[in-house]
NUVEX-893959 format. One record per residue: residue number from 1; residue in three letters; x negated, y negated, z negated of N, C-alpha, C in turn. Coordinates in steps of 0.02 Angstrom, whole numbers, padded with zeros to 5 digits, always signed. Example, Ala and Ser with C-alpha at 12.3 -4.5 7.8 and 13.67 -1.06 7.14 Angstrom:
2
R pos code n.xx n.yy n.zz ca.xx ca.yy ca.zz c.xx c.yy c.zz
R 1 ALA -00660 +00284 -00390 -00615 +00225 -00390 -00660 +00165 -00390
R 2 SER -00642 +00112 -00354 -00684 +00053 -00357 -00645 -00002 -00394
end
This chain:
162
R pos code n.xx n.yy n.zz ca.xx ca.yy ca.zz c.xx c.yy c.zz
R 1 MET +03823 +00233 +03675 +03856 +00192 +03707 +03849 +00122 +03678
R 2 THR +03859 +00129 +03609 +03858 +00049 +03584 +03783 +00029 +03576
R 3 LEU +03744 +00071 +03564 +03669 +00055 +03549 +03641 +00025 +03626
R 4 ASP +03669 +00056 +03686 +03653 +00029 +03751 +03685 -00046 +03750
R 5 LEU +03742 -00054 +03728 +03767 -00125 +03734 +03724 -00173 +03688
R 6 LEU +03705 -00160 +03637 +03663 -00196 +03595 +03593 -00203 +03626
R 7 ARG +03557 -00154 +03657 +03499 -00160 +03682 +03493 -00202 +03750
R 8 GLN +03551 -00193 +03790 +03552 -00214 +03858 +03585 -00277 +03878
R 9 THR +03619 -00303 +03828 +03663 -00366 +03850 +03623 -00423 +03797
R 10 THR +03642 -00481 +03835 +03622 -00537 +03792 +03669 -00567 +03738
R 11 ASP +03726 -00546 +03745 +03782 -00581 +03701 +03827 -00517 +03671
R 12 PRO +03801 -00471 +03645 +03848 -00409 +03625 +03906 -00432 +03576
R 13 PHE +03906 -00495 +03538 +03950 -00501 +03486 +03999 -00559 +03516
R 14 SER +03983 -00574 +03575 +04032 -00636 +03620 +04102 -00592 +03632
R 15 ARG +04164 -00624 +03610 +04226 -00598 +03635 +04236 -00615 +03708
R 16 HIS +04175 -00650 +03746 +04185 -00658 +03823 +04147 -00620 +03862
R 17 GLN +04110 -00572 +03831 +04075 -00523 +03861 +04115 -00462 +03877
R 18 PHE +04141 -00458 +03940 +04188 -00405 +03947 +04152 -00340 +03982
R 19 THR +04092 -00358 +04011 +04053 -00290 +04044 +03983 -00276 +04004
R 20 PRO +03983 -00236 +03964 +04014 -00172 +03959 +04071 -00177 +03896
R 21 GLY +04075 -00227 +03873 +04117 -00244 +03825 +04076 -00287 +03765
R 22 HIS +04111 -00281 +03707 +04078 -00327 +03642 +04088 -00289 +03575
R 23 VAL +04046 -00304 +03535 +04055 -00269 +03462 +04117 -00327 +03433
R 24 THR +04160 -00273 +03391 +04208 -00307 +03347 +04204 -00275 +03280
R 25 CYS +04232 -00298 +03229 +04222 -00261 +03164 +04297 -00250 +03130
R 26 THR +04306 -00197 +03103 +04367 -00169 +03081 +04355 -00153 +02998
R 27 ALA +04410 -00173 +02956 +04408 -00166 +02881 +04445 -00093 +02871
R 28 LEU +04419 -00057 +02844 +04452 +00008 +02813 +04459 -00008 +02738
R 29 VAL +04513 -00036 +02721 +04522 -00071 +02653 +04554 -00009 +02607
R 30 LEU +04525 +00019 +02551 +04550 +00068 +02509 +04591 +00033 +02448
R 31 HIS +04653 +00061 +02434 +04690 +00033 +02384 +04648 +00024 +02323
R 32 PRO +04661 -00020 +02279 +04630 -00034 +02221 +04631 +00031 +02158
R 33 LYS +04686 +00066 +02164 +04700 +00120 +02117 +04723 +00183 +02147
R 34 GLU +04747 +00186 +02202 +04779 +00254 +02228 +04743 +00277 +02296
R 35 LEU +04752 +00338 +02321 +04709 +00357 +02375 +04754 +00340 +02444
R 36 LYS +04744 +00282 +02455 +04787 +00244 +02512 +04735 +00200 +02539
R 37 VAL +04759 +00186 +02609 +04719 +00144 +02653 +04761 +00094 +02686
R 38 LEU +04744 +00029 +02696 +04782 -00016 +02721 +04789 -00014 +02803
R 39 PHE +04844 -00015 +02818 +04869 -00017 +02899 +04897 -00071 +02911
R 40 MET +04893 -00096 +02980 +04950 -00155 +02998 +04967 -00137 +03067
R 41 TYR +05028 -00150 +03080 +05057 -00146 +03145 +05042 -00206 +03201
R 42 HIS +05001 -00187 +03252 +04975 -00232 +03281 +05015 -00268 +03336
R 43 HIS +05027 -00325 +03329 +05082 -00374 +03372 +05076 -00359 +03443
R 44 ARG +05023 -00353 +03464 +05005 -00348 +03533 +05000 -00278 +03562
R 45 LEU +04971 -00238 +03522 +04951 -00173 +03546 +05002 -00125 +03533
R 46 HIS +05053 -00150 +03488 +05112 -00108 +03456 +05091 -00033 +03438
R 47 ARG +05033 -00032 +03382 +05015 +00012 +03356 +04998 +00010 +03295
R 48 TRP +04994 +00059 +03246 +04968 +00052 +03175 +04893 +00059 +03178
R 49 LEU +04864 -00001 +03157 +04794 +00006 +03154 +04762 -00020 +03093
R 50 LEU +04693 -00015 +03076 +04671 -00049 +03024 +04657 -00124 +03055
R 51 PRO +04653 -00172 +03006 +04637 -00234 +03022 +04579 -00254 +03040
R 52 GLY +04565 -00290 +03087 +04495 -00316 +03118 +04507 -00356 +03174
R 53 GLY +04438 -00371 +03207 +04446 -00425 +03269 +04367 -00438 +03280
R 54 HIS +04363 -00494 +03317 +04297 -00521 +03340 +04262 -00555 +03299
R 55 VAL +04194 -00549 +03308 +04143 -00570 +03257 +04136 -00648 +03279
R 56 GLU +04144 -00691 +03227 +04128 -00768 +03227 +04064 -00795 +03219
R 57 GLU +04039 -00840 +03249 +03974 -00869 +03232 +03965 -00888 +03157
R 58 SER +04019 -00912 +03121 +04022 -00920 +03053 +04019 -00864 +03008
R 59 ASP +04017 -00805 +03030 +04025 -00746 +02998 +03949 -00727 +02969
R 60 ALA +03950 -00715 +02901 +03877 -00714 +02870 +03847 -00642 +02892
R 61 SER +03891 -00592 +02908 +03877 -00522 +02925 +03923 -00501 +02966
R 62 LEU +03908 -00443 +02991 +03966 -00400 +03027 +04013 -00382 +02979
R 63 ALA +03999 -00353 +02912 +04037 -00341 +02862 +04085 -00396 +02851
R 64 ALA +04054 -00452 +02842 +04098 -00510 +02820 +04149 -00529 +02874
R 65 ALA +04131 -00511 +02936 +04182 -00527 +02997 +04242 -00476 +02987
R 66 ALA +04228 -00415 +02962 +04282 -00360 +02957 +04319 -00390 +02898
R 67 ALA +04292 -00414 +02842 +04329 -00436 +02777 +04375 -00501 +02798
R 68 ARG +04336 -00537 +02835 +04378 -00600 +02852 +04451 -00589 +02890
R 69 GLU +04433 -00540 +02945 +04489 -00520 +02980 +04538 -00487 +02944
R 70 ALA +04519 -00447 +02901 +04569 -00412 +02858 +04618 -00460 +02821
R 71 GLY +04580 -00511 +02779 +04617 -00570 +02737 +04658 -00609 +02787
R 72 GLU +04634 -00618 +02852 +04681 -00659 +02892 +04742 -00627 +02914
R 73 GLU +04732 -00562 +02934 +04797 -00517 +02957 +04833 -00497 +02908
R 74 THR +04818 -00479 +02856 +04855 -00445 +02801 +04859 -00472 +02730
R 75 LEU +04818 -00540 +02722 +04816 -00582 +02664 +04783 -00518 +02600
R 76 VAL +04758 -00472 +02625 +04719 -00426 +02569 +04661 -00476 +02527
R 77 GLN +04653 -00464 +02470 +04599 -00486 +02439 +04543 -00427 +02435
R 78 ILE +04489 -00432 +02455 +04433 -00376 +02454 +04388 -00399 +02390
R 79 ASP +04372 -00337 +02367 +04330 -00346 +02307 +04268 -00357 +02326
R 80 GLY +04247 -00417 +02312 +04179 -00432 +02322 +04126 -00414 +02279
R 81 GLY +04143 -00378 +02225 +04093 -00346 +02183 +04066 -00277 +02205
R 82 ARG +04100 -00252 +02262 +04068 -00192 +02292 +04042 -00201 +02364
R 83 ALA +03983 -00171 +02375 +03954 -00176 +02438 +04000 -00148 +02496
R 84 ALA +04005 -00170 +02549 +04034 -00137 +02610 +03998 -00079 +02632
R 85 LEU +04027 -00020 +02657 +03997 +00030 +02685 +04021 +00045 +02758
R 86 LEU +03970 +00046 +02806 +03986 +00073 +02866 +04016 +00140 +02876
R 87 ALA +04071 +00140 +02894 +04111 +00209 +02888 +04126 +00254 +02952
R 88 GLY +04106 +00206 +03016 +04116 +00233 +03079 +04116 +00184 +03135
R 89 ILE +04106 +00209 +03198 +04097 +00164 +03255 +04149 +00195 +03302
R 90 ASP +04195 +00152 +03335 +04248 +00171 +03382 +04245 +00138 +03441
R 91 VAL +04233 +00166 +03503 +04237 +00126 +03565 +04306 +00136 +03602
R 92 HIS +04339 +00090 +03601 +04402 +00105 +03639 +04425 +00049 +03686
R 93 GLY +04464 +00052 +03723 +04486 +00010 +03777 +04546 -00032 +03753
R 94 ILE +04539 -00097 +03791 +04580 -00157 +03767 +04622 -00173 +03835
R 95 PRO +04680 -00179 +03831 +04715 -00193 +03901 +04704 -00265 +03915
R 96 GLY +04701 -00280 +03988 +04690 -00350 +04007 +04748 -00398 +03989
R 97 LYS +04733 -00457 +03994 +04795 -00515 +03988 +04773 -00558 +04033
R 98 LYS +04809 -00614 +04033 +04799 -00658 +04084 +04728 -00691 +04094
R 99 ASP +04704 -00700 +04032 +04638 -00729 +04035 +04581 -00684 +04023
R 100 GLU +04594 -00624 +04013 +04539 -00577 +04001 +04551 -00502 +04036
R 101 PRO +04511 -00477 +04072 +04508 -00412 +04096 +04509 -00362 +04051
R 102 PHE +04530 -00289 +04069 +04530 -00230 +04032 +04452 -00236 +04005
R 103 HIS +04436 -00220 +03947 +04371 -00213 +03922 +04362 -00172 +03861
R 104 LEU +04309 -00156 +03835 +04292 -00107 +03776 +04280 -00139 +03718
R 105 HIS +04305 -00128 +03663 +04284 -00153 +03602 +04253 -00092 +03563
R 106 HIS +04175 -00120 +03554 +04135 -00066 +03511 +04147 -00088 +03437
R 107 ASP +04188 -00048 +03407 +04215 -00066 +03343 +04175 -00037 +03287
R 108 LEU +04143 -00079 +03248 +04112 -00062 +03176 +04162 -00052 +03125
R 109 ILE +04169 -00001 +03101 +04226 +00010 +03042 +04196 +00001 +02983
R 110 TRP +04208 -00046 +02937 +04174 -00061 +02875 +04224 -00047 +02814
R 111 CYS +04195 -00015 +02768 +04243 +00009 +02714 +04242 -00043 +02652
R 112 PHE +04298 -00060 +02626 +04303 -00104 +02574 +04360 -00068 +02528
R 113 ARG +04344 -00096 +02464 +04409 -00090 +02415 +04446 -00148 +02396
R 114 ALA +04516 -00151 +02395 +04555 -00209 +02382 +04552 -00225 +02301
R 115 LEU +04554 -00282 +02296 +04548 -00305 +02231 +04620 -00296 +02187
R 116 VAL +04658 -00310 +02227 +04736 -00296 +02202 +04783 -00272 +02255
R 117 GLU +04821 -00250 +02243 +04877 -00206 +02295 +04916 -00252 +02342
R 118 GLU +04926 -00313 +02319 +04968 -00362 +02356 +04940 -00367 +02431
R 119 ILE +04968 -00363 +02479 +04963 -00369 +02547 +05036 -00417 +02569
R 120 ALA +05021 -00442 +02633 +05072 -00474 +02667 +05075 -00475 +02736
R 121 THR +05132 -00486 +02775 +05133 -00489 +02851 +05118 -00564 +02870
R 122 THR +05085 -00556 +02934 +05069 -00617 +02969 +05097 -00615 +03038
R 123 ASP +05079 -00668 +03074 +05103 -00663 +03154 +05065 -00603 +03180
R 124 GLU +05000 -00589 +03164 +04969 -00536 +03194 +04993 -00469 +03178
R 125 ALA +05010 -00472 +03116 +05022 -00403 +03081 +05104 -00404 +03048
R 126 PRO +05146 -00398 +03090 +05218 -00397 +03065 +05239 -00345 +03021
R 127 SER +05195 -00296 +03008 +05213 -00246 +02964 +05137 -00218 +02933
R 128 VAL +05140 -00217 +02877 +05088 -00187 +02835 +05098 -00145 +02786
R 129 VAL +05054 -00092 +02783 +05074 -00035 +02722 +05015 -00006 +02697
R 130 TRP +05017 +00020 +02638 +04965 +00067 +02603 +04987 +00134 +02627
R 131 ALA +04938 +00166 +02663 +04956 +00237 +02687 +04922 +00290 +02657
R 132 GLU +04947 +00349 +02642 +04902 +00396 +02618 +04905 +00457 +02670
R 133 ASP +04862 +00505 +02670 +04856 +00550 +02724 +04914 +00578 +02745
R 134 ALA +04961 +00595 +02711 +05023 +00627 +02732 +05065 +00573 +02782
R 135 ASP +05048 +00512 +02779 +05092 +00457 +02824 +05048 +00463 +02893
R 136 TRP +04986 +00474 +02892 +04958 +00474 +02962 +04991 +00489 +03027
R 137 ASP +05020 +00555 +03026 +05067 +00571 +03081 +05120 +00524 +03103
R 138 GLN +05144 +00507 +03065 +05208 +00467 +03064 +05192 +00389 +03095
R 139 LEU +05124 +00368 +03072 +05096 +00315 +03102 +05065 +00312 +03168
R 140 ASN +05048 +00384 +03182 +05005 +00401 +03244 +04939 +00375 +03241
R 141 VAL +04905 +00375 +03184 +04839 +00360 +03164 +04786 +00387 +03215
R 142 ALA +04747 +00348 +03253 +04696 +00386 +03302 +04650 +00434 +03259
R 143 ASN +04619 +00486 +03287 +04569 +00522 +03268 +04508 +00487 +03237
R 144 SER +04488 +00441 +03274 +04422 +00408 +03250 +04437 +00372 +03187
R 145 ILE +04490 +00344 +03167 +04508 +00309 +03108 +04514 +00369 +03050
R 146 ARG +04544 +00418 +03075 +04557 +00477 +03022 +04485 +00506 +02998
R 147 ASN +04443 +00512 +03045 +04380 +00538 +03043 +04335 +00489 +02990
R 148 SER +04348 +00424 +03002 +04309 +00379 +02968 +04337 +00380 +02895
R 149 ILE +04407 +00382 +02877 +04424 +00397 +02809 +04404 +00456 +02784
R 150 ARG +04405 +00517 +02823 +04378 +00573 +02795 +04306 +00581 +02764
R 151 ARG +04266 +00532 +02800 +04193 +00522 +02789 +04190 +00503 +02720
R 152 LEU +04240 +00457 +02706 +04231 +00429 +02630 +04247 +00478 +02587
R 153 LYS +04277 +00532 +02594 +04291 +00595 +02544 +04224 +00625 +02527
R 154 LYS +04171 +00618 +02557 +04121 +00661 +02549 +04078 +00642 +02496
R 155 PRO +04061 +00697 +02438 +04042 +00685 +02384 +03974 +00642 +02376
R 156 ALA +03937 +00655 +02435 +03866 +00611 +02434 +03879 +00526 +02451
R 157 LEU +03933 +00498 +02469 +03938 +00447 +02472 +03945 +00398 +02411
R 158 PRO +03934 +00330 +02407 +03939 +00296 +02350 +04004 +00293 +02316
R 159 ALA +04008 +00253 +02261 +04075 +00254 +02230 +04133 +00219 +02260
R 160 ILE +04111 +00189 +02318 +04158 +00151 +02351 +04225 +00206 +02380
R 161 GLY +04191 +00260 +02389 +04227 +00314 +02430 +04293 +00321 +02395
R 162 LEU +04334 +00366 +02423 +04405 +00396 +02392 +04383 +00440 +02336
end
Protein backbone atom coordinates (compact mmCIF):
# COMPACT_ATOMS: atom_id res chain seq x y z
CA MET A 1 0.00 0.00 0.00
CA THR A 2 2.75 2.47 0.92
CA LEU A 3 4.88 1.40 -2.03
CA ASP A 4 1.92 2.11 -4.32
CA LEU A 5 1.63 5.58 -2.78
CA LEU A 6 5.30 6.23 -3.53
CA ARG A 7 5.12 4.83 -7.05
CA GLN A 8 1.81 6.26 -8.21
CA THR A 9 1.51 9.75 -6.74
CA THR A 10 3.35 12.93 -7.58
CA ASP A 11 3.76 14.32 -4.07
CA PRO A 12 3.66 11.49 -1.48
CA PHE A 13 5.28 13.62 1.25
CA SER A 14 2.86 16.55 0.95
CA ARG A 15 0.49 17.01 3.87
CA HIS A 16 -2.00 18.30 1.26
CA GLN A 17 -2.24 15.01 -0.66
CA PHE A 18 -5.29 13.33 0.82
CA THR A 19 -5.91 10.60 -1.75
CA PRO A 20 -4.53 8.01 -1.13
CA GLY A 21 -2.88 9.84 1.78
CA HIS A 22 0.70 10.85 2.48
CA VAL A 23 3.89 9.74 4.21
CA THR A 24 4.47 10.81 7.81
CA CYS A 25 7.34 9.99 10.16
CA THR A 26 7.22 8.86 13.77
CA ALA A 27 9.96 8.58 16.39
CA LEU A 28 10.22 5.48 18.52
CA VAL A 29 12.54 6.96 21.14
CA LEU A 30 14.29 4.62 23.54
CA HIS A 31 15.14 5.75 27.07
CA PRO A 32 18.90 6.39 27.42
CA LYS A 33 19.39 3.80 30.19
CA GLU A 34 16.22 1.80 30.84
CA LEU A 35 13.97 -0.52 28.80
CA LYS A 36 11.38 2.19 28.17
CA VAL A 37 9.91 4.01 25.17
CA LEU A 38 8.70 7.62 24.95
CA PHE A 39 4.93 8.09 24.55
CA MET A 40 2.87 11.26 24.31
CA TYR A 41 -0.83 11.86 24.77
CA HIS A 42 -1.97 13.40 21.47
CA HIS A 43 -3.98 16.58 21.98
CA ARG A 44 -6.31 16.04 19.02
CA LEU A 45 -6.58 12.26 18.72
CA HIS A 46 -6.88 11.77 22.50
CA ARG A 47 -4.65 8.69 22.47
CA TRP A 48 -1.19 7.70 23.66
CA LEU A 49 1.10 7.64 20.62
CA LEU A 50 4.71 7.89 19.64
CA PRO A 51 5.72 11.46 18.71
CA GLY A 52 5.75 12.24 15.00
CA GLY A 53 4.16 14.09 12.15
CA HIS A 54 4.49 15.53 8.68
CA VAL A 55 7.61 15.77 6.56
CA GLU A 56 8.80 19.33 5.94
CA GLU A 57 10.85 20.50 2.94
CA SER A 58 13.60 21.57 5.33
CA ASP A 59 14.04 18.03 6.72
CA ALA A 60 17.36 16.52 5.60
CA SER A 61 15.87 13.00 5.59
CA LEU A 62 12.79 11.08 6.64
CA ALA A 63 14.52 10.05 9.87
CA ALA A 64 15.35 13.72 10.48
CA ALA A 65 11.65 14.55 10.11
CA ALA A 66 10.80 12.03 12.85
CA ALA A 67 13.56 13.35 15.14
CA ARG A 68 12.44 16.97 14.59
CA GLU A 69 8.83 16.11 15.40
CA ALA A 70 9.85 14.25 18.57
CA GLY A 71 11.85 17.25 19.73
CA GLU A 72 9.05 19.70 18.96
CA GLU A 73 6.37 17.63 20.69
CA THR A 74 8.20 16.31 23.77
CA LEU A 75 11.44 18.34 23.95
CA VAL A 76 13.38 15.05 23.97
CA GLN A 77 17.03 15.25 22.96
CA ILE A 78 17.91 12.60 20.40
CA ASP A 79 21.38 11.02 20.53
CA GLY A 80 22.86 12.21 17.23
CA GLY A 81 25.79 9.82 17.56
CA ARG A 82 23.60 6.82 16.76
CA ALA A 83 22.08 6.08 13.37
CA ALA A 84 18.30 5.94 13.09
CA LEU A 85 16.75 2.56 12.32
CA LEU A 86 13.52 2.00 10.39
CA ALA A 87 11.50 -0.08 12.88
CA GLY A 88 8.13 -0.28 11.15
CA ILE A 89 5.48 1.10 8.83
CA ASP A 90 1.92 1.75 9.94
CA VAL A 91 -0.97 2.92 7.76
CA HIS A 92 -3.81 4.45 9.75
CA GLY A 93 -6.74 6.79 9.25
CA ILE A 94 -6.78 10.40 10.42
CA PRO A 95 -10.18 11.97 11.17
CA GLY A 96 -11.18 14.90 9.02
CA LYS A 97 -11.28 18.44 10.30
CA LYS A 98 -12.63 21.66 8.81
CA ASP A 99 -9.93 22.08 6.15
CA GLU A 100 -8.90 18.42 5.70
CA PRO A 101 -10.94 15.32 4.79
CA PHE A 102 -10.42 11.93 6.39
CA HIS A 103 -7.15 10.56 4.98
CA LEU A 104 -4.44 7.97 5.54
CA HIS A 105 -1.04 8.48 7.10
CA HIS A 106 1.57 6.07 5.77
CA ASP A 107 3.73 6.32 8.85
CA LEU A 108 7.41 5.37 8.81
CA ILE A 109 8.49 4.52 12.37
CA TRP A 110 12.12 5.48 13.04
CA CYS A 111 13.98 4.31 16.13
CA PHE A 112 16.31 6.60 18.10
CA ARG A 113 17.89 6.62 21.53
CA ALA A 114 17.41 9.65 23.76
CA LEU A 115 20.54 11.43 24.90
CA VAL A 116 19.06 12.23 28.34
CA GLU A 117 15.84 11.18 30.05
CA GLU A 118 14.36 14.69 30.38
CA ILE A 119 11.13 15.20 28.43
CA ALA A 120 8.43 17.84 28.74
CA THR A 121 4.83 18.54 27.82
CA THR A 122 3.88 20.89 24.98
CA ASP A 123 0.64 22.13 23.42
CA GLU A 124 0.62 19.07 21.14
CA ALA A 125 1.54 16.65 23.93
CA PRO A 126 -0.12 17.64 27.21
CA SER A 127 1.24 14.44 28.81
CA VAL A 128 4.46 12.56 28.10
CA VAL A 129 5.83 9.42 29.71
CA TRP A 130 8.59 6.84 29.49
CA ALA A 131 6.71 3.51 29.36
CA GLU A 132 7.81 -0.09 29.66
CA ASP A 133 6.04 -3.14 28.24
CA ALA A 134 3.92 -3.54 31.39
CA ASP A 135 2.39 -0.09 30.75
CA TRP A 136 1.19 -0.78 27.19
CA ASP A 137 -2.26 -2.08 28.08
CA GLN A 138 -3.00 0.87 30.35
CA LEU A 139 -1.89 3.27 27.58
CA ASN A 140 -3.84 1.26 24.97
CA VAL A 141 -0.79 1.09 22.70
CA ALA A 142 -1.66 0.04 19.14
CA ASN A 143 -0.46 -3.36 17.94
CA SER A 144 1.56 -1.76 15.13
CA ILE A 145 3.58 0.21 17.70
CA ARG A 146 3.98 -2.86 19.93
CA ASN A 147 5.26 -4.83 16.93
CA SER A 148 7.77 -2.10 16.03
CA ILE A 149 9.13 -2.09 19.59
CA ARG A 150 9.30 -5.91 19.68
CA ARG A 151 11.29 -5.92 16.43
CA LEU A 152 14.01 -3.95 18.22
CA LYS A 153 14.43 -6.75 20.74
CA LYS A 154 15.59 -9.24 18.12
CA PRO A 155 19.27 -10.12 18.60
CA ALA A 156 20.17 -9.60 14.93
CA LEU A 157 19.46 -5.85 15.09
CA PRO A 158 22.15 -3.21 15.65
CA ALA A 159 23.13 -1.83 19.04
CA ILE A 160 20.34 0.78 19.05
CA GLY A 161 17.86 -1.94 19.98
CA LEU A 162 16.56 -2.79 23.45
